[in-house]
C-alpha positions as CSV (number, residue, x, y, z in Angstrom):
1,M,0.0,0.0,0.0
2,E,1.2,3.5,-0.8
3,F,0.8,6.5,1.5
4,F,0.7,10.2,0.5
5,V,1.5,13.5,2.1
6,Y,-0.4,16.3,0.4
7,I,-0.7,20.0,0.6
8,L,-4.0,21.7,-0.2
9,K,-4.5,25.4,-0.8
10,S,-7.7,27.2,0.1
11,L,-9.1,29.3,-2.7
12,K,-11.0,31.2,0.0
13,D,-8.1,32.4,2.2
14,D,-4.9,31.3,0.3
15,R,-3.8,29.2,3.3
16,F,-2.4,25.7,3.2
17,Y,-3.5,22.5,4.8
18,I,-1.0,19.6,5.1
19,G,-2.2,16.0,5.6
20,Q,-1.5,12.4,4.9
21,T,-3.6,9.5,3.6
22,N,-3.5,6.2,1.7
23,D,-6.4,7.3,-0.6
24,I,-5.7,10.7,-2.0
25,A,-8.8,11.1,-4.2
26,S,-11.2,10.1,-1.4
27,R,-9.5,12.4,1.1
28,I,-9.6,15.4,-1.2
29,E,-13.3,14.8,-1.9
30,R,-13.9,14.6,1.9
31,H,-12.1,18.0,2.4
32,N,-14.1,19.7,-0.4
33,S,-17.5,18.2,0.8
34,G,-17.0,19.7,4.2
35,Q,-16.5,16.4,6.1
36,V,-13.1,17.5,7.5
37,T,-13.5,19.9,10.4
38,A,-10.1,21.6,9.9
39,T,-11.0,22.7,6.4
40,K,-14.8,22.9,6.1
41,N,-14.8,26.7,6.4
42,R,-11.9,27.1,4.0
43,R,-13.4,25.5,0.9
44,P,-12.9,25.2,-2.0
45,L,-9.5,23.6,-1.7
46,V,-7.1,22.5,-4.5
47,I,-4.2,20.1,-4.3
48,I,-0.9,21.8,-5.0
49,H,1.6,19.1,-3.9
50,T,1.8,15.4,-3.2
51,E,4.6,13.0,-2.1
52,K,4.4,9.2,-2.1
53,F,5.8,7.0,0.7
54,A,6.0,3.2,1.2
55,T,4.9,3.3,4.8
56,R,2.5,5.3,6.9
57,A,5.2,6.0,9.4
58,H,7.4,7.7,6.8
59,A,4.4,9.7,5.5
60,M,3.5,10.8,9.1
61,Q,7.1,11.8,9.7
62,R,7.2,14.0,6.5
63,E,3.8,15.5,7.4
64,K,5.0,16.4,10.9
65,Y,8.1,18.0,9.3
66,L,6.2,20.1,6.8
67,K,3.8,21.3,9.6
68,S,6.7,22.3,11.7
69,L,7.9,24.8,9.1
70,R,4.8,27.0,9.7
71,S,5.9,29.2,6.8
72,Q,3.9,29.4,3.6
73,K,6.7,31.3,1.9
74,Y,9.2,28.5,2.7
75,I,6.8,25.8,1.5
76,L,6.1,27.7,-1.7
77,K,9.8,28.3,-2.4
78,N,11.5,25.2,-1.2
79,I,8.9,22.4,-1.2
80,I,6.7,23.3,-4.2
81,K,9.4,25.3,-5.9
82,I,7.3,28.3,-6.9
83,T,9.4,31.5,-7.1
């Protein structure tokens, strides 16, 4: 089974949401249908980045690292590589 870390961008407030899942399509659908408390008031959301991992442990470690950055500018410039 594959696991993914993903970054969503809110089209409402231009903020990011970082998460991990083993079913990316279903998870994004849940975010945009309002089933995820953390993002239900920030819809619509678009996926702007994904990374694939072999284990959930590795995906969770990467998710924790990305969340620790707490800087949208850093994520845009260094993770997603938007200048």
